[in-house]
TIPATOR-818072 format. One record per residue (C-alpha): residue in one letter; x negated, y, z negated. Coordinates in nm, 4 decimals. Layout:
residues N
  aa        px        py        pz
   a         X         Y         Z
...
***
This chain:
residues 468
  aa        px        py        pz
   x    4.5915   -1.0430    2.1526
   x    4.3708   -1.1667    2.4362
   x    4.0905   -0.9252    2.5074
   x    4.0876   -0.7904    2.8654
   x    3.8228   -0.9311    3.0952
   x    3.5317   -0.7257    3.2256
   x    3.6974   -0.7140    3.5657
   x    4.0165   -0.5414    3.4398
   x    3.8886   -0.3447    3.1402
   x    3.8363    0.0245    3.2224
   x    3.6946    0.1216    2.8860
   x    3.3311    0.2210    2.8364
   x    3.1383   -0.1088    2.8422
   x    2.8830   -0.1676    2.5671
   x    2.6486   -0.4655    2.5517
   x    2.4710   -0.5476    2.2251
   x    2.1781   -0.7892    2.2436
   x    2.1090   -0.9571    1.9101
   x    2.3244   -1.0641    1.6141
   x    2.0964   -0.9480    1.3332
   x    2.1512   -0.6503    1.1067
   x    2.1059   -0.3921    1.3842
   x    2.3420   -0.5624    1.6264
   x    2.6065   -0.6536    1.3700
   x    2.6267   -0.3109    1.2100
   x    2.6444   -0.1498    1.5536
   x    2.9338   -0.3776    1.6489
   x    3.1168   -0.2956    1.3268
   x    3.0737    0.0767    1.3901
   x    3.2663    0.0391    1.7190
   x    3.5826   -0.0920    1.5502
   x    3.7916    0.2197    1.6222
   x    3.5997    0.3378    1.9287
   x    3.7529    0.3364    2.2802
   x    3.4896    0.0934    2.4080
   x    3.4731   -0.2737    2.5113
   x    3.1813   -0.4475    2.3384
   x    3.0049   -0.7680    2.4411
   x    2.7597   -0.9025    2.1833
   x    2.5075   -1.1593    2.3147
   x    2.3034   -1.3679    2.0721
   x    2.0735   -1.6697    2.0872
   x    2.2468   -1.8140    1.7814
   x    2.6133   -1.8282    1.6846
   x    2.5459   -1.6796    1.3407
   x    2.4426   -1.3588    1.1706
   x    2.1363   -1.4374    0.9585
   x    2.0740   -1.2695    0.6223
   x    1.7011   -1.3147    0.6667
   x    1.5849   -1.1865    0.3235
   x    1.7306   -1.5008    0.1624
   x    1.5824   -1.7586    0.3993
   x    1.3279   -1.8585    0.1367
   x    1.6169   -1.9683   -0.0893
   x    1.7402   -2.2040    0.1826
   x    1.3873   -2.3429    0.2117
   x    1.3615   -2.4029   -0.1638
   x    1.7056   -2.5570   -0.2128
   x    1.8928   -2.2726   -0.3849
   x    2.1395   -2.1737   -0.1118
   x    2.2858   -2.3473    0.1917
   x    2.2361   -2.2113    0.5401
   x    2.6065   -2.1312    0.5715
   x    2.5911   -1.8927    0.2757
   x    2.3339   -1.6711    0.4421
   x    2.4308   -1.7286    0.8064
   x    2.8058   -1.6947    0.8656
   x    2.9401   -1.7425    1.2181
   x    2.9258   -1.4138    1.4086
   x    3.2655   -1.4800    1.5656
   x    3.4205   -1.5179    1.2223
   x    3.2556   -1.2018    1.0881
   x    3.3942   -1.0041    1.3837
   x    3.7280   -1.1831    1.4176
   x    3.9275   -0.8682    1.3322
   x    3.7354   -0.6510    1.5794
   x    3.9607   -0.6873    1.8842
   x    3.7325   -0.4817    2.1098
   x    3.4274   -0.7035    2.0429
   x    3.3559   -1.0211    2.2406
   x    3.0805   -1.2582    2.1223
   x    2.8773   -1.4586    2.3774
   x    2.6153   -1.7248    2.3057
   x    2.3109   -1.6949    2.5315
   x    1.9508   -1.5824    2.5606
   x    1.8951   -1.2515    2.7377
   x    1.6059   -1.2929    2.9792
   x    1.6256   -0.9752    3.1880
   x    1.7651   -0.6224    3.1850
   x    1.8128   -0.4396    3.5169
   x    1.8006   -0.0749    3.4157
   x    1.8984    0.0505    3.7609
   x    2.1938   -0.1828    3.8163
   x    2.2834   -0.1650    3.4455
   x    2.3220   -0.5383    3.4017
   x    2.1957   -0.7847    3.1446
   x    2.1031   -1.1366    3.2579
   x    2.1372   -1.4200    3.0083
   x    2.1010   -1.7975    3.0176
   x    2.3082   -2.0700    2.8536
   x    2.2107   -2.4358    2.8997
   x    2.0231   -2.3467    3.2173
   x    2.3102   -2.1440    3.3608
   x    2.2448   -1.7763    3.4327
   x    2.5106   -1.5090    3.4090
   x    2.5165   -1.1298    3.4335
   x    2.6962   -0.8865    3.2047
   x    2.7350   -0.5253    3.3262
   x    2.7117   -0.2336    3.0846
   x    2.7609    0.1401    3.0630
   x    2.5636    0.1555    2.7383
   x    2.3203   -0.0985    2.5960
   x    2.1918   -0.1655    2.2435
   x    1.8901   -0.3955    2.2153
   x    1.8358   -0.5385    1.8662
   x    1.6391   -0.8601    1.9140
   x    1.4042   -0.7964    1.6223
   x    1.0716   -0.9663    1.5602
   x    0.9300   -1.3161    1.5401
   x    0.6427   -1.4815    1.3573
   x    0.2931   -1.3811    1.4670
   x   -0.0039   -1.6093    1.4121
   x   -0.2522   -1.3419    1.5254
   x   -0.3696   -1.5486    1.8208
   x   -0.3953   -1.8765    1.6262
   x   -0.0970   -2.0341    1.8009
   x   -0.1949   -2.3820    1.6878
   x   -0.1223   -2.2859    1.3267
   x    0.2495   -2.3034    1.4099
   x    0.2232   -2.6821    1.4103
   x    0.1218   -2.6955    1.0451
   x    0.2648   -2.3755    0.8964
   x    0.6225   -2.2844    0.9962
   x    0.7253   -1.9223    0.9665
   x    1.0367   -1.7873    0.7947
   x    1.2421   -1.6238    1.0686
   x    1.5193   -1.8724    1.1459
   x    1.7497   -2.1316    0.9946
   x    1.5611   -2.4011    1.1859
   x    1.2351   -2.2998    1.0196
   x    1.3893   -2.2732    0.6727
   x    1.5407   -2.6226    0.7008
   x    1.2127   -2.7618    0.8273
   x    1.0317   -2.6062    0.5333
   x    1.2892   -2.7537    0.2963
   x    1.2159   -3.0946    0.4423
   x    0.8416   -3.0435    0.4079
   x    0.8524   -2.9054    0.0536
   x    1.0860   -3.1644   -0.0983
   x    0.9385   -3.4340    0.1256
   x    0.5911   -3.3643   -0.0128
   x    0.7065   -3.4576   -0.3632
   x    0.8738   -3.7726   -0.2279
   x    0.5579   -3.8839   -0.0483
   x    0.3401   -3.8015   -0.3503
   x    0.5582   -4.0324   -0.5622
   x    0.4434   -4.3352   -0.3590
   x    0.0845   -4.2249   -0.2916
   x   -0.1635   -4.4320   -0.4940
   x   -0.4821   -4.2480   -0.3964
   x   -0.5338   -3.9579   -0.6426
   x   -0.7008   -3.7299   -0.3864
   x   -0.4292   -3.7887   -0.1283
   x   -0.1604   -3.7352   -0.3923
   x   -0.3203   -3.4038   -0.4897
   x   -0.3042   -3.2971   -0.1251
   x    0.0677   -3.3682   -0.1096
   x    0.1202   -3.1755   -0.4342
   x   -0.0621   -2.8667   -0.3020
   x    0.1296   -2.5885   -0.1275
   x   -0.0300   -2.3010    0.0619
   x    0.1565   -1.9775    0.1314
   x   -0.0163   -1.7415    0.3752
   x    0.0781   -1.3746    0.3378
   x    0.1293   -1.1586    0.0293
   x    0.4283   -0.9552    0.1476
   x    0.7799   -0.9945    0.0033
   x    0.8460   -1.3260    0.1825
   x    0.5169   -1.4803    0.0726
   x    0.5560   -1.3637   -0.2864
   x    0.9142   -1.4895   -0.3097
   x    0.8236   -1.8222   -0.1513
   x    0.5247   -1.8835   -0.3804
   x    0.7266   -1.7910   -0.6869
   x    1.0129   -2.0241   -0.5976
   x    0.7877   -2.3226   -0.5235
   x    0.6255   -2.2706   -0.8638
   x    0.9697   -2.2491   -1.0291
   x    1.0775   -2.5598   -0.8397
   x    0.7833   -2.7675   -0.9585
   x    0.7917   -2.6510   -1.3211
   x    1.1696   -2.6378   -1.3801
   x    1.4025   -2.7852   -1.1182
   x    1.2170   -3.1134   -1.0623
   x    1.1412   -3.1960   -1.4249
   x    1.2165   -3.5610   -1.5100
   x    1.3070   -3.6360   -1.1469
   x    1.0035   -3.8553   -1.0773
   x    0.8289   -4.1415   -1.2560
   x    0.4879   -4.1785   -1.0916
   x    0.4103   -3.8054   -1.0650
   x    0.4574   -3.4951   -1.2758
   x    0.5926   -3.2216   -1.0416
   x    0.4430   -2.9543   -1.2684
   x    0.1002   -3.0732   -1.1512
   x    0.1790   -2.9102   -0.8167
   x   -0.0684   -2.6486   -0.7060
   x    0.0639   -2.3328   -0.5343
   x   -0.1921   -2.1144   -0.3547
   x   -0.1074   -1.7705   -0.2158
   x   -0.3532   -1.6122    0.0304
   x   -0.3385   -1.2433    0.1225
   x   -0.5881   -1.0783    0.3566
   x   -0.5517   -0.7342    0.2011
   x   -0.6746   -0.6128   -0.1361
   x   -0.3417   -0.6690   -0.3115
   x    0.0060   -0.8171   -0.2897
   x    0.3094   -0.6186   -0.1715
   x    0.0932   -0.3404   -0.0298
   x    0.3928   -0.1208    0.0601
   x    0.5115   -0.1223   -0.3032
   x    0.2054    0.0586   -0.4359
   x   -0.0821   -0.0545   -0.6630
   x    0.1207   -0.0583   -0.9855
   x    0.3872   -0.3011   -0.8644
   x    0.1219   -0.5004   -0.6792
   x   -0.0603   -0.5592   -1.0086
   x    0.2652   -0.6464   -1.1896
   x    0.3548   -0.8964   -0.9170
   x    0.0164   -1.0662   -0.9279
   x    0.0330   -1.0901   -1.3077
   x    0.3802   -1.2492   -1.2989
   x    0.2818   -1.4996   -1.0309
   x   -0.0290   -1.6040   -1.2213
   x    0.1842   -1.6598   -1.5310
   x    0.3945   -1.8975   -1.3221
   x    0.0810   -2.0875   -1.2295
   x    0.0387   -1.9530   -0.8752
   x   -0.3248   -1.9205   -0.7646
   x   -0.3435   -1.5760   -0.6041
   x   -0.6283   -1.5075   -0.3608
   x   -0.6528   -1.1534   -0.2218
   x   -0.9037   -1.0441    0.0414
   x   -0.8696   -1.3972    0.1788
   x   -0.8188   -1.4691    0.5500
   x   -0.7092   -1.8104    0.6783
   x   -0.9459   -1.8959    0.9646
   x   -0.8649   -2.2623    1.0259
   x   -0.5874   -2.5103    0.9632
   x   -0.5100   -2.8773    1.0160
   x   -0.2786   -3.1405    0.8716
   x   -0.4809   -3.1753    0.5517
   x   -0.5575   -2.8167    0.4560
   x   -0.6834   -2.4693    0.5407
   x   -1.0171   -2.2953    0.5814
   x   -1.0271   -1.9528    0.4183
   x   -1.2769   -1.6685    0.4425
   x   -1.2835   -1.5254    0.0921
   x   -1.3879   -1.1809   -0.0331
   x   -1.7628   -1.2554   -0.0386
   x   -1.7580   -1.3632    0.3289
   x   -1.7986   -1.7338    0.2679
   x   -1.5535   -1.9902    0.4053
   x   -1.3920   -2.2282    0.1588
   x   -1.1816   -2.5359    0.2186
   x   -0.8494   -2.5887    0.0370
   x   -0.6728   -2.9224    0.0706
   x   -0.2950   -2.8888    0.1049
   x   -0.0483   -3.0839    0.3168
   x    0.2302   -2.8248    0.3113
   x    0.1691   -2.4753    0.4478
   x    0.4061   -2.1785    0.4896
   x    0.3226   -1.8831    0.7147
   x    0.4464   -1.5420    0.5958
   x    0.1579   -1.3311    0.7217
   x    0.2648   -1.1430    1.0299
   x    0.5286   -1.0386    1.2799
   x    0.5453   -0.9353    1.6436
   x    0.8290   -0.7892    1.8481
   x    1.0464   -1.0153    2.0579
   x    0.9252   -1.0440    2.4215
   x    1.2344   -0.8624    2.5495
   x    1.1044   -0.5402    2.3965
   x    0.7836   -0.5366    2.5991
   x    0.9734   -0.6336    2.9139
   x    1.2194   -0.3496    2.8587
   x    0.9390   -0.0991    2.7950
   x    0.7563   -0.2003    3.1134
   x    1.0719   -0.1566    3.3190
   x    1.1289    0.1907    3.1760
   x    0.7645    0.3008    3.1739
   x    0.7813    0.3352    2.7946
   x    0.5077    0.2568    2.5411
   x    0.4875   -0.0166    2.2816
   x    0.2929   -0.0193    1.9567
   x    0.0409   -0.2862    1.8508
   x    0.3261   -0.5145    1.7372
   x    0.5011   -0.4820    2.0731
   x    0.7802   -0.2608    1.9378
   x    0.9271   -0.0081    2.1805
   x    0.8513    0.3593    2.1181
   x    1.1878    0.5312    2.1366
   x    1.3065    0.8918    2.1396
   x    1.4291    1.0533    1.8141
   x    1.7873    0.9405    1.8819
   x    1.6681    0.5761    1.9212
   x    1.7195    0.5824    2.2999
   x    1.4797    0.4434    2.5588
   x    1.2753    0.7195    2.7289
   x    1.4353    0.8067    3.0619
   x    1.7449    0.6004    2.9871
   x    1.9821    0.7768    2.7465
   x    2.2320    0.4923    2.7885
   x    1.9929    0.2360    2.6366
   x    1.9200    0.2200    2.2634
   x    1.6573    0.0106    2.0871
   x    1.7226   -0.0373    1.7140
   x    1.6025   -0.2234    1.4083
   x    1.2706   -0.4055    1.3942
   x    1.2296   -0.3771    1.7723
   x    1.2010    0.0024    1.7693
   x    0.8923    0.2057    1.6832
   x    0.9973    0.5421    1.5408
   x    0.8347    0.7615    1.2751
   x    0.6475    0.4651    1.1212
   x    0.9732    0.3311    0.9786
   x    0.9323   -0.0055    0.8048
   x    1.0747   -0.3272    0.9463
   x    1.3403   -0.3749    0.6779
   x    1.7092   -0.4587    0.6939
   x    1.8243   -0.1118    0.5908
   x    1.6473    0.0513    0.8871
   x    1.8215   -0.1953    1.1212
   x    2.1632   -0.1310    0.9662
   x    2.1338    0.2456    0.9795
   x    1.9832    0.2617    1.3288
   x    2.2496    0.0219    1.4613
   x    2.5269    0.2409    1.3246
   x    2.3522    0.5522    1.4597
   x    2.3316    0.4076    1.8125
   x    2.7004    0.3175    1.7993
   x    2.7908    0.6728    1.7004
   x    2.5879    0.8156    1.9877
   x    2.7571    0.5846    2.2366
   x    3.1013    0.6648    2.0977
   x    3.0268    1.0356    2.1372
   x    2.9349    0.9814    2.5026
   x    3.2411    0.7634    2.5669
   x    3.4741    1.0288    2.4258
   x    3.3140    1.3224    2.6052
   x    3.1307    1.4642    2.3053
   x    2.7636    1.5569    2.2803
   x    2.5184    1.2851    2.1843
   x    2.1433    1.2903    2.1409
   x    2.1499    1.3436    1.7637
   x    1.8159    1.2461    1.6042
   x    1.8174    0.9434    1.3752
   x    1.7678    1.0216    1.0070
   x    1.6741    0.7296    0.7866
   x    1.7889    0.7319    0.4241
   x    1.5507    0.5188    0.2199
   x    1.7497    0.3130   -0.0308
   x    1.4457    0.1335   -0.1681
   x    1.2649   -0.1975   -0.1229
   x    1.2903   -0.5095   -0.3389
   x    1.1178   -0.8437   -0.3871
   x    1.2061   -1.1236   -0.6299
   x    0.8965   -1.2637   -0.7997
   x    1.0624   -1.5390   -1.0043
   x    1.3632   -1.6183   -1.2211
   x    1.4777   -1.2938   -1.3882
   x    1.1804   -1.0987   -1.2544
   x    1.1658   -0.8727   -0.9489
   x    1.0032   -0.5481   -0.8361
   x    1.1681   -0.2563   -0.6601
   x    1.0860    0.0899   -0.5300
   x    1.3561    0.3572   -0.5153
   x    1.1914    0.6685   -0.3768
   x    0.9338    0.7617   -0.6391
   x    1.0909    0.5344   -0.8978
   x    0.9415    0.1917   -0.9639
   x    1.1371   -0.0842   -1.1396
   x    1.0146   -0.4285   -1.2402
   x    1.0918   -0.7197   -1.4689
   x    1.4515   -0.7990   -1.5653
   x    1.5932   -0.4568   -1.4612
   x    1.4333   -0.5057   -1.1186
   x    1.5897   -0.8510   -1.0949
   x    1.9375   -0.7179   -1.1791
   x    1.8949   -0.4522   -0.9104
   x    1.7792   -0.7214   -0.6644
   x    2.0870   -0.9307   -0.7496
   x    2.3317   -0.6438   -0.6991
   x    2.1805   -0.5303   -0.3684
   x    2.1681   -0.8787   -0.2177
   x    2.5244   -0.9524   -0.3239
   x    2.6397   -0.6249   -0.1687
   x    2.4898   -0.7069    0.1701
   x    2.5850   -1.0756    0.1890
   x    2.8604   -1.1110    0.4485
   x    3.1978   -1.2322    0.3223
   x    3.3556   -1.2843   -0.0202
   x    3.3249   -1.6636    0.0022
   x    2.9512   -1.6426    0.0611
   x    2.9090   -1.4014   -0.2302
   x    3.1123   -1.6267   -0.4588
   x    2.9243   -1.9474   -0.3773
   x    2.5885   -1.7664   -0.3870
   x    2.6622   -1.6510   -0.7427
   x    2.7509   -2.0087   -0.8425
   x    2.4307   -2.1473   -0.6946
   x    2.2205   -1.8691   -0.8467
   x    2.3728   -1.9539   -1.1839
   x    2.2790   -2.3209   -1.1414
   x    1.9250   -2.2324   -1.0317
   x    1.8401   -1.9336   -1.2521
   x    2.0254   -2.0164   -1.5748
   x    2.0019   -2.3931   -1.5440
   x    1.7399   -2.6077   -1.3766
   x    1.9202   -2.7417   -1.0702
   x    1.8929   -2.6775   -0.6995
   x    2.2228   -2.7096   -0.5179
   x    2.0755   -2.7785   -0.1727
   x    1.8099   -3.0494   -0.1945
   x    1.9327   -3.2672    0.0918
   x    1.6631   -3.3406    0.3491
   x    1.6651   -3.5752    0.6457
   x    1.4114   -3.8295    0.7653
   x    1.3709   -3.6211    1.0809
   x    1.2748   -3.3148    0.8764
   x    1.0394   -3.5126    0.6521
   x    0.8848   -3.7711    0.8812
   x    1.0137   -3.6943    1.2305
   x    1.0184   -3.3898    1.4548
   x    1.0753   -3.0417    1.3217
   x    1.2209   -2.7203    1.4499
   x    1.0792   -2.5436    1.7491
   x    0.8453   -2.2631    1.6404
   x    0.9628   -1.9047    1.6645
   x    0.6413   -1.7962    1.8328
   x    0.4621   -1.9313    2.1379
   x    0.2303   -2.2257    2.0932
   x    0.0371   -2.4470    2.3331
   x    0.1656   -2.7808    2.4514
   x    0.0767   -3.0595    2.2112
   x    0.0191   -3.4223    2.2955
   x    0.3120   -3.6159    2.1512
   x    0.1117   -3.9370    2.1798
   x   -0.1098   -3.8214    1.8904
   x   -0.0601   -4.0203    1.5697
   x    0.1614   -3.8407    1.3184
   x    0.1067   -4.0533    1.0095
   x   -0.1885   -3.8474    0.8868
   x    0.0152   -3.5359    0.8030
   x    0.3171   -3.3348    0.9002
   x    0.4405   -3.4080    1.2540
   x    0.4136   -3.2058    1.5675
   x    0.6782   -2.9359    1.5457
   x    0.9528   -2.9968    1.7968
   x    0.8387   -3.3527    1.8667
   x    1.1038   -3.6110    1.9569
   x    1.1406   -3.9471    1.7822
   x    1.0479   -4.2429    2.0069
   x    1.3146   -4.3181    2.2654
   x    1.4986   -3.9900    2.2311
   x    1.5325   -3.8110    2.5657
   x    1.4274   -3.4536    2.6166
   x    1.7078   -3.2009    2.5704
***
């Protein structure tokens, strides 16, 4: 059945901005509602962001964690998916303005859900983006895959011992779940998956350094699990540095202010940034238009029902909303997206809305290494193999689609039981050419600078290739 156009459809019009957990679960909640939904996203896929680090380290393919949004919602006849970047929201006219290849178009709404999430924050050090990609998009994960596997390839042909050591050193900045999982997987990669793959180097000589500015890893998990995590990472060979702030970075390494206040230099060609987040710019723009407040991360302070102050028809959900100090985790986005959809459905059917959002904490998990993970479930703490089994079950449950679950299990079997990595393909562009555009703002960089001394300018074009 062909969906009616906006011009002829008389149902309550809902626009959802964002295809992440908040947006997708809101769209699903409208399946039997008498509304016409338009979902607008910058990408054509729904990203299972907690598994991006496995794309970067060669365990899973991007398709397994990022199915096409249109395919996910193919049975939802009242949902239309549109590719575009929302650049403006007119709260008075109730229209959303988006761009697509330079073309602007407007989409009217009766109710609006904004779920554009967060992006990588470099805490004012925008130049760090050139050398240390974040972990918020498929582009960044694929670039990191190219840098990680490419570092071993370059080390194989490097004859200078000091230069080779630089290529075999990996810095991870940030001791939250993403940083811990990334450091653990790089260590597993070097000690297990790459054994006997090279002749001039021993991959197990790789050095993995994890820097965390706070006093311990996984601060939100509590001191007990923080200590367990640090112990497990050290057993893998990861060098854990807490109370350490990265103050400088270039192609060859990082400068770090350590606990005693001194600044030390660590040589490492490959850097991964997992240290901070900030709200998408649309959140601050929306708050300014409505006269609402934002928190220090730029998240919009919403009313108890997740609506924008003064605009009961607009809902801000997921990582973009600031409400009751809720954490920026996938479960908050899922539940708040569904809640917003229920409130809109109530309004569309003449029932009373305005019900406060109640978050049900289902726990938090982080995989430390093969067969080892940590988890919090209310007051209960789980670690080791039981934590890993729980991690496996939860991530399988939330992966979208049977096919993705099936292939993920196969690849996890290859990686965790065996020694292989199913997705080790990298391209010359990822390794030696331009990379993905950064998720956060960064200053213009001179593309005439030589790139042979380290990783290339992110987003740079190979010689002769025209600008997009």
